[in-house]
N, C-alpha and C positions, 0 to 999 in steps of 0.2 A: 494296712500294716500287716506284716507277716506274723504268723503265730508259731509259737514253740510250745509243745506239750512237754512238761517236766514231770517225769514219772520216777518217784522215789518214795519209799516208805518213811523216810526221815523228813519231818517238817522243817528241820533246820537246813538240810541240804536243799530242799525245795525253795526255801526263803533266800538262801545265798544265790542259788542259780537264777531265781527270778530277778534279783537285783542286778546281777551281771548281764543277763539277757535283755532286760528292759533298757539298760544303757546302750545295748547294741540295736535298739529299735525293734524289739520283738514284743508282741503281745503274748502274755503267758497264760497257759491253761495248766492246772496242776492235777495230778492223780497220784494216789498213794499206793496203787498196785496195778498190775497189768489188766485186770478185769475192768477197773474203772477207766483205765486209759483206753481200752478198746471201745467202751461206751462213748467216751469223748470223741474218738476218731469216727465213729459211726454218725455222730451228730455233725461234725465238721472236721474234715481232714486238715491237720496242721501242715505247715511247710517243713517243720523240723520236730524231732523228738530227742530229748536228752533223757537217756534211759538207764536206770539202775538194773543190776542183774538180780540180786537177792532181795526178794520181797515176798510177803505172805500172799495168799490167795492165788496169784499167778505171777511167776517170775518174769524178768525181762526177756529172756530167751523165748519162752512160750508166747509172750505178748508179741514179739517181733514176728514169729512164725505166723500167728493169726493176722497181724497187721498186713503183712505182705500178700495175704489172700483176699483182703477186702477190696471192693471196687475203689480204685484210686490209691490203694495202700502201697503201691510201688513208688508213689511220688515223694512222700516225706523223706528228708535226709535224716537218718538215724545215727546218733552218736551215743554209743554205750559209755556210761560214766560209772565206774565200779572199782571196788577193791580187788576184784578177781584179775590177777595179772598173769596167770599161767597161759602158755601158748595154746593149750587146748581150749581154754575159754575164749581167747581172742579168735582162734580159728572157727570155733562154733558160732560166734557172733557174726563174723564176716560171711560165713556160709549161709547163715539164716537171713542175711540181707542188711546187716549193719554197714554204714558207710565209713564210720570212724570209731575209734576206741580211745578213751582217756581214763586215766587213773585218778582215784580220789587219794588225797585231797587235790582239788583243782583251784585255779584262780581265774580271774577274768581274762588274762593274757592267753592261757591255755585254751579256754573256751573260744575266744576270738580266733585263735590260730586254727583250731579244728573246724570251726564254722566257715572260715575263709577257705580252707582246703577243700571243703565239699561244695563250695560255691554259694553259701548262704549269705556271706557278707563280702563286700568289695575289699580289695587289697588296701585301698586308701582309707578305709574306715578306721578311725582311731580306736585303739584297744584300751 
């Protein structure tokens, strides 16, 4: 089973994302900040990362820069999921190595569509 690392300082957002992603046949690992997420990636590199931008300790942008430098860190598909909707944030995320970008609040259909776009789920997968 493929794994998805859900990185968000909100336990509510992690719980909602977990429910949606488990329905899409992902095993979920959670982290409340970028530092914990890097530790999780060093233990076992996930197939996907659903990543918040604004978090304490280490934000999502800094995490992504570190992730992409790890051995195998180029492999996970990273989908930023944040309230930051400025073109500068989106550009910075994509330049740092994000594969997609979605806005909060999100629903299962939005996550399914973005995960399909980056090749994590098949087009025929029910959303």
